[in-house]
C-alpha positions as CSV (number, residue, x, y, z in Angstrom):
1,X,29.3,10.1,-8.9
2,X,32.6,9.4,-7.2
3,X,35.8,8.3,-9.0
4,X,34.8,4.6,-8.7
5,X,31.6,5.3,-10.6
6,X,29.5,4.9,-7.5
7,X,26.7,7.2,-6.6
8,X,27.6,8.9,-3.3
9,X,24.8,11.4,-3.0
10,X,22.6,11.6,0.1
11,X,19.7,10.1,-1.9
12,X,21.8,7.1,-3.0
13,X,21.2,5.3,0.3
14,X,17.5,5.8,0.0
15,X,17.5,4.4,-3.5
16,X,19.4,1.4,-2.4
17,X,17.0,0.8,0.5
18,X,14.0,1.0,-1.8
19,X,15.5,-1.5,-4.2
20,X,16.4,-3.8,-1.3
21,X,12.9,-3.7,0.2
22,X,10.8,-3.8,-2.9
23,X,10.5,-7.6,-3.1
24,X,9.7,-7.7,0.6
25,X,7.0,-5.0,0.4
26,X,5.4,-6.8,-2.6
27,X,5.1,-10.0,-0.6
28,X,3.8,-8.1,2.4
29,X,1.1,-6.4,0.3
30,X,0.1,-9.7,-1.3
31,X,-0.4,-11.4,2.1
32,X,-2.5,-8.5,3.3
33,X,-4.5,-8.4,0.0
34,X,-5.2,-12.1,0.1
35,X,-6.5,-12.0,3.7
36,X,-8.7,-9.0,2.8
37,X,-10.0,-10.8,-0.3
38,X,-10.8,-13.9,1.9
39,X,-12.5,-11.7,4.5
40,X,-10.1,-13.1,7.1
41,X,-8.0,-9.9,7.8
42,X,-8.0,-8.7,11.4
43,X,-4.8,-6.6,11.7
44,X,-1.2,-6.4,10.5
45,X,2.0,-5.0,12.0
46,X,5.1,-4.3,9.9
47,X,8.6,-4.6,11.5
48,X,7.2,-5.8,14.9
49,X,9.2,-5.0,18.0
50,X,7.5,-7.9,19.8
51,X,7.8,-10.7,17.3
52,X,11.5,-11.7,17.8
53,X,13.3,-13.0,14.7
54,X,10.1,-13.4,12.6
55,X,9.4,-9.6,12.6
56,X,8.9,-8.4,9.0
57,X,5.1,-8.9,9.0
58,X,2.8,-10.1,11.7
59,X,-0.7,-10.6,10.5
60,X,-3.8,-11.7,12.3
61,X,-6.3,-13.6,10.2
62,X,-9.5,-15.1,11.4
63,X,-8.5,-17.4,14.3
64,X,-4.7,-17.2,14.0
65,X,-1.7,-14.9,14.0
66,X,1.2,-15.5,11.5
67,X,4.7,-14.1,11.4
68,X,6.7,-13.7,8.2
69,X,10.4,-13.0,7.7
70,X,11.6,-12.3,4.2
71,X,15.2,-12.9,3.0
72,X,16.5,-12.7,-0.6
73,X,19.8,-12.5,-2.3
74,X,21.7,-13.3,-5.5
75,X,22.9,-16.6,-4.0
76,X,20.3,-17.7,-1.4
77,X,21.3,-20.1,1.3
78,X,19.2,-22.1,3.7
79,X,18.0,-20.2,6.7
80,X,16.6,-21.7,9.9
81,X,15.1,-20.3,13.0
82,X,18.3,-21.2,14.8
83,X,20.3,-18.7,12.6
């Protein structure tokens, strides 16, 4: 730890990233699980380079392709596609 009480080891960044993405990965897993359970899953792409702003999950289900963008925070604000 440094003098401010913060963890400044090389692994601290990894720990922060895992904490930050855990809610997002839970939601991604749930969407994929639900489509598998409904027998509608075709394919999924995480962090798509081709999806534009809605790039966290792109999932193809029977007859459609859906894009998901996940945001969370302590004090969430409205987010629009224009942001």
